[in-house]
C-alpha positions, -999 to 999 in steps of 0.1 A, spaced: 86 384 598 103 416 597 97 441 571 122 461 550 121 498 556 133 518 524 140 555 524 137 574 491 153 608 486 145 633 457 171 660 450 149 684 430 131 716 445 109 719 413 72 711 426 61 678 407 96 673 393 105 640 374 127 633 403 101 637 429 76 616 406 101 589 403 109 587 439 70 586 445 65 559 420 92 537 434 78 541 468 45 528 457 61 500 439 80 490 472 51 492 492 32 469 468 59 444 475 53 447 513 81 471 524 76 502 544 88 535 530 96 572 537 100 594 506 117 628 510 110 651 484 134 681 474 115 706 497 118 684 526 155 682 523 163 718 518 185 721 549 212 748 558 245 742 542 261 712 561 279 720 594 287 695 622 264 696 650 233 714 634 213 683 630 209 682 668 190 714 667 170 713 636 138 692 636 137 685 599 173 671 600 166 650 631 136 633 611 156 627 582 185 611 600 163 591 621 146 577 590 180 570 573 192 553 607 161 531 607 165 522 569 175 489 554 175 502 521 176 538 503 169 550 469 185 582 457 170 602 428 190 631 416 183 655 386 212 661 365 228 695 369 259 700 347 268 664 346 264 657 382 241 654 414 223 685 428 237 703 453 206 702 473 209 662 476 247 664 481 240 687 512 215 662 528 238 634 523 267 653 540 244 655 570 250 617 570 281 624 589 261 631 618 244 598 618 260 576 646 253 545 665 258 508 660 255 515 621 274 550 614 270 566 581 250 542 557 271 514 568 260 482 552 227 494 536 218 489 500 215 519 479 194 522 445 206 551 424 185 568 398 198 598 377 172 620 359 180 644 331 173 654 295 201 631 279 222 603 283 258 619 288 248 638 320 226 611 336 254 586 330 279 607 350 253 618 376 246 580 381 283 573 385 285 600 409 257 587 429 275 554 430 307 569 443 288 590 471 271 556 482 304 538 486 319 567 504 291 566 531 299 529 533 267 518 517 265 493 488 249 504 456 228 480 438 244 463 406 219 480 383 216 517 385 189 536 363 191 565 342 158 584 330 173 604 302 141 619 286 128 635 318 108 663 299 87 639 279 71 623 307 32 622 313 20 621 350 13 583 359 39 571 334 66 549 346 96 573 349 109 578 315 98 545 301 122 529 328 95 510 345 110 476 340 147 488 349 134 506 380 115 474 391 144 454 387 167 479 408 141 480 434 140 443 437 177 444 445 173 471 471 147 446 488 168 413 484 201 427 491 191 449 522 199 433 554 165 430 573 169 430 610 160 395 625 124 394 642 126 396 681 
């Protein structure tokens, strides 16, 4: 039986950020459910500003795009910067323009969206932006998106922002709604 492969992407450059910790926590939960995962923390997606053709010459970009090309599902985790997604995450997602093949962009993939911040207003608009970006890349955002509105109060090892139950529900949707290739 084929296994679902999920790519998780965190959009923060801060070491041990809530976004990174949330992405890694989600990856652990998916692995416990039998999925394979690849997590890109903020430092791993610190790519040059997008320009067509650069991905063919940049090893980190090639790995990033290869993983996205193999993905059945994706989880995007963004810190809230001034009411929207981080430029770091947006720039990395711009490189999806260079993803071609039988499934261009993120065509048909399921995307779970998580917005992290210090309050509900900014995280709500960031979540809406993540969903809009997912649609623009031809992906399907899960019905449930998650906001982690109290990022500063987290302790290491805690479910992100007390949102463990909602994150688990969203991850379940990533797994059940993602198209898994048929066994050969």
